[in-house]
C-alpha positions in Angstrom: -38.1 -1.0 -31.6 -34.4 -1.1 -32.2 -32.3 0.9 -29.8 -30.6 3.4 -32.1 -27.0 4.6 -31.8 -26.3 8.2 -31.1 -25.0 9.7 -34.4 -21.8 11.3 -33.0 -20.4 10.5 -29.5 -16.8 11.2 -29.8 -14.2 13.5 -31.3 -11.4 11.0 -31.1 -7.7 11.9 -30.9 -5.3 9.1 -31.7 -1.8 8.9 -30.2 1.0 6.6 -31.4 4.6 6.0 -30.6 6.0 7.4 -33.9 5.0 10.2 -36.2 4.9 7.7 -39.1 2.7 5.3 -37.2 0.4 8.1 -36.0 -0.1 9.4 -39.6 -0.8 5.9 -40.9 -3.1 5.1 -38.1 -5.0 8.3 -38.5 -5.4 7.8 -42.2 -6.8 4.2 -41.7 -9.0 5.4 -38.8 -10.5 8.4 -40.6 -11.1 6.3 -43.7 -13.0 3.7 -41.6 -15.0 6.3 -39.7 -16.0 7.9 -43.0 -17.5 4.6 -44.1 -19.4 4.4 -40.8 -20.7 7.9 -41.1 -21.8 7.2 -44.6 -23.8 4.2 -43.2 -21.8 1.8 -45.3 -21.5 -0.5 -42.3 -20.3 -3.6 -44.1 -17.4 -1.7 -45.5 -16.8 -0.1 -42.2 -16.5 -3.5 -40.5 -13.8 -4.6 -42.9 -11.8 -1.4 -42.5 -12.0 -1.4 -38.7 -11.0 -5.1 -38.6 -8.0 -4.3 -40.8 -7.1 -1.4 -38.6 -7.4 -3.4 -35.4 -5.1 -6.1 -36.8 -2.4 -3.5 -37.4 -3.1 -1.4 -34.3 -4.7 -3.6 -31.7 -4.7 -1.1 -28.9 -7.1 1.7 -30.0 -10.4 1.4 -28.0 -12.3 3.8 -30.2 -11.6 1.6 -33.3 -13.2 -1.4 -31.5 -16.1 0.8 -30.5 -16.9 1.9 -34.0 -16.4 -1.7 -35.2 -19.0 -2.7 -32.6 -21.3 0.1 -33.7 -21.0 -1.1 -37.3 -21.9 -4.7 -36.3 -24.8 -3.3 -34.2 -26.2 -1.4 -37.1 -26.0 -4.6 -39.1 -28.0 -6.4 -36.3 -25.0 -8.6 -35.7 -25.2 -8.3 -31.9 -22.9 -11.2 -31.1 -19.9 -9.7 -32.9 -20.9 -6.3 -31.5 -20.6 -7.7 -28.0 -17.2 -9.0 -28.7 -16.0 -5.7 -30.1 -17.6 -3.6 -27.3 -15.8 -5.8 -24.7 -12.5 -5.2 -26.5 -13.2 -1.4 -26.3 -13.9 -1.4 -22.5 -11.0 -3.8 -21.9 -8.7 -1.2 -23.4 -10.6 1.8 -21.9 -12.3 0.8 -18.7 -14.1 4.2 -18.4 -15.6 4.0 -21.9 -19.1 5.0 -20.9 -20.8 4.8 -24.3 -19.3 1.4 -25.0 -20.7 0.0 -21.8 -24.2 1.3 -22.6 -24.3 -0.2 -26.1 -22.7 -3.4 -24.8 -25.7 -3.6 -22.6 -28.1 -2.9 -25.5 -26.5 -5.6 -27.6 -26.6 -8.1 -24.8 -30.3 -7.2 -24.3 -31.0 -8.1 -27.9 -29.3 -11.4 -27.3 -31.6 -12.0 -24.2 -28.5 -12.0 -21.9 -30.3 -9.8 -19.4 -28.1 -10.3 -16.4 -25.0 -9.5 -18.5 -26.8 -6.4 -19.9 -27.6 -5.1 -16.4 -24.0 -5.6 -15.4 -22.9 -3.5 -18.4 -25.4 -0.7 -17.5 -24.2 -0.8 -13.9 -20.6 -0.3 -15.2 -21.8 2.7 -17.2 -23.6 4.2 -14.2 -20.5 3.7 -12.1 -18.7 6.0 -14.6 -21.6 8.5 -15.0 -24.0 8.2 -12.0 -26.2 11.0 -13.3 -26.9 9.5 -16.7 -30.6 9.3 -17.3 -29.9 7.5 -20.5 -28.1 4.6 -18.8 -30.9 4.2 -16.3 -33.4 4.2 -19.2 -31.6 1.4 -21.0 -31.4 -0.6 -17.8 -35.2 -0.2 -17.5 -35.6 -1.5 -21.0 -33.6 -4.6 -20.2 -35.5 -5.3 -16.9 -38.8 -4.9 -18.8 -37.6 -7.3 -21.5 -36.8 -9.8 -18.7 -40.3 -9.2 -17.3 -38.9 -7.7 -14.1 -41.3 -4.9 -14.0 -40.6 -3.6 -10.5 -36.9 -3.2 -11.3 -37.9 -1.7 -14.6 -40.1 0.9 -12.9 -37.3 1.7 -10.4 -34.8 2.3 -13.3 -37.3 4.4 -15.3 -38.1 6.5 -12.2 -34.5 7.2 -11.6 -34.1 8.2 -15.3 -36.9 10.8 -15.1 -35.6 12.1 -11.8 -32.4 12.8 -13.5 -34.1 14.2 -16.6 -37.6 15.4 -16.2 -38.0 16.0 -19.9 -37.1 12.4 -20.9 -40.3 11.7 -22.9 -39.5 8.1 -23.8 -38.6 7.3 -20.2 -41.9 8.7 -19.0 -43.8 6.7 -21.6 -42.0 3.5 -20.7 -42.6 4.2 -17.0 -46.3 4.5 -17.7 -46.4 1.2 -19.7 -44.5 -0.5 -16.8 -46.9 0.8 -14.2 -49.8 -0.5 -16.3 -48.1 -3.9 -16.3 -48.0 -3.7 -12.5 -51.6 -2.6 -12.4 -50.7 0.7 -10.9 -53.1 2.6 -13.1 -53.1 5.9 -11.2 -49.3 6.1 -11.5 -49.5 5.0 -15.1 -52.1 7.7 -15.8 -49.9 10.4 -14.3 -46.9 9.2 -16.4 -48.9 9.2 -19.6 -50.2 12.7 -18.9 -46.6 13.8 -18.3 -45.7 12.5 -21.8 -48.5 14.6 -23.3 -47.3 17.7 -21.5 -43.8 17.1 -22.9 -45.0 16.2 -26.4 -48.7 16.4 -27.2 -48.2 14.9 -30.7 -47.2 11.4 -29.5 -50.1 9.0 -30.1 -49.2 6.2 -27.7 -50.0 8.0 -24.4 -53.5 8.9 -25.7 -54.1 5.3 -26.6 -52.9 4.1 -23.1 -55.1 6.7 -21.4 -58.1 5.5 -23.4 -57.4 2.0 -22.1 -57.2 3.3 -18.5 -60.4 5.3 -18.8 -62.4 2.4 -20.3 -63.3 1.2 -16.8 -64.4 4.6 -15.6 -67.8 6.1 -15.8 -68.6 7.9 -18.0 -66.6 6.4 -20.8 -66.6 9.5 -23.0 -63.1 10.4 -21.8 -61.8 7.1 -23.0 -63.4 7.6 -26.4 -61.8 11.1 -26.6 -58.4 9.7 -25.9 -58.8 6.9 -28.5 -59.9 9.4 -31.1 -57.0 11.6 -30.4 -54.6 8.6 -30.8 -56.2 7.8 -34.1 -55.9 11.3 -35.4 -52.2 11.3 -34.6 -51.3 7.9 -35.8 -54.0 5.9 -37.6 -52.3 2.4 -37.6 -51.8 2.4 -33.9 -55.0 0.8 -32.8 -55.1 -1.7 -35.6 -51.6 -2.9 -34.6 -52.7 -3.5 -31.1 
């Protein structure tokens, strides 16, 4: 599943050396952001590139350029633009997280982890950054490290449903089925209408006697999301 961008991260204030330049910059910037917010990402790319050529020192402009590339699944150019954003603004938390995500899609896992570590250095209590780090470790089949990252994520945010779900899936990979069961049951407490944890619990209970509980979980998963079992 594609890691989605948060819709609105920043209310950005632009400063410039002259009133004229500031007015011109703000006009170009707001026009480009309007294209991005309207999900016209190709047009947004062109406008942010033009803006960056005239005003090469605005980190938020590179950030939105990177976001536009990201939405177009152009992760290589997104990485370049995110790196420009953090070069200009070393404490740009969101840019580091999405830099990690783009690198993850490019299978550059070590670089992705480094980006997440930079994000965590800026915001040590970010459950989101630890969650994304867990995704990268899982993609790289480093399941113990993934579990550690997901555990930290849910410690920081006990209501982080997706992190609990991924923690359960990771525990299942590690054959820690009791821990996986507990994580999936936590997901159900947080959101009883998510099909995946019922399916996973059905799998866990298949080896238990009686098997009626497994059947109940599978049936619940099917009622919530019929294509789930057919998709494997």
